[in-house]
N, C-alpha and C positions, 0 to 999 in steps of 0.2 A: 533686480537686489537676486542674489545668487540659490535664495531657497528656490524662488520657484522654477528654478532648472530642471531640479532634481523631482518635480510633481509629476507624477505620468497621470496622464488623463483616462476613468474606466475605459475610452472605447478600447484602448490598449493591455486591459488588463484580462485575465482568465475568470469565466465565469466564478470558481472559486476563491478567486482572489476579490473579488466583488461581492459575494456572500462574505467571507472573516470581517470585510470591512464594514459591512452593514450590520455582521451581527456585534461588532464591537460597538456600534453608534447605538443601539438597540440598547445593551446595555448599561454603557453610560446613560444613555437619555432615562432610562427607569433610575438606575442611580440618582440623578438629577432633582425626578419626581419625587422620590423618597426622603430627599434631602427635604426640596420645599416642604413638602410635608409634613414632615418631622417639627418642622419650624412652627408650622401654623399647630399642630399637635400641642408644641410647649407651650407655645402662646396661650392655647386655649386654656391649658394646665394651670400656667402663672395665674393666668389672669380667674380662674377660679378658685383657688387658695386663699383661704382666711388672711384678713389682714393684720401685719404682726406686728402692727408699729401700733403699740398700748393708746398712745394719745391719738393719733388719726380715728383709730376703733371707737374711741368713747366721741370723739366729735361725730361719726356720722351716729350713733346712736341718740345723741344730743339734737338729730334731724327725725327722730323718732322712725329710725328704720328698722325693720326685724333683725333682730341677733342672728338666724339663719340666712339672711337676707347680705349680710358683708364680707366682702370678698374683695379683691383687687380690682375688679371690673366695676362694682360699686365703688368705688374708691377713686378710680378714673372718671367715671359718670357724673361724680357729685365736683372733681375739681374743673370738667369741661363745662358744667353749667354754672360753678362761683365765677370762672373767668367768662366766662359769654356773658353775665349779669355786669362784670366790670365794662365790658363794652368791647372782648377781645371778638372782632368778626372771623376771625380763623374759628375759634373756638363755638362761635355762635353757627359756622355753617355747618359745620362736624354734626352739633347734635338739631340742625334742621337734617339731616340727611337720615340720620339714626332714626328720627322720629319717621320719615316718610316726605317730608315738605321737600318742593322741588326746588331746584337751586334757582336762586335769583340772577337775572341779569344785571350787568355792570350798573345800567341807568334805575335798576330798580334795587340796589344792593341796599345803600341806604335807609328806605324805606322799610324793607323788609329786615333790617336788624335791628332798628328802631320797634317793629313790631315784635319782634322775637326777644330781644333784650324786656320789652313791659309782659311777655307771656312768661319770660322765667323770672323775672322778678316777681310774679305775681306765685309761681311756685317754689321758688325759694323761699316768701315769707312763709309759705302751707311748712314747709320741713324745716323752718329753722324754730 
């Protein structure tokens, strides 16, 4: 490759050049960390906002969720719960992880899903 010929190993650079390169790398690393943190903060902010869709809001209130607790995060949890009770294995796994359940091995997956679905049906019946 032609660009590899242009590379200068650090052993052939002056201490000042190495310091400049390291400084530039540190600055870029900090910017990447801030960008990642900003994405997490944006997600946290959006999830904490109230549900803007009136129909979705009313649907959640019919499940006896306090009005102060209705936000996008609650809507997401309810959606996951609904999907899991309909048999969505991925949604059931996400909920199991959220509540601290261990993820089952593949040979136990069907049994675990059946137990989780039964548990969620009980919860779903209570909140409807």
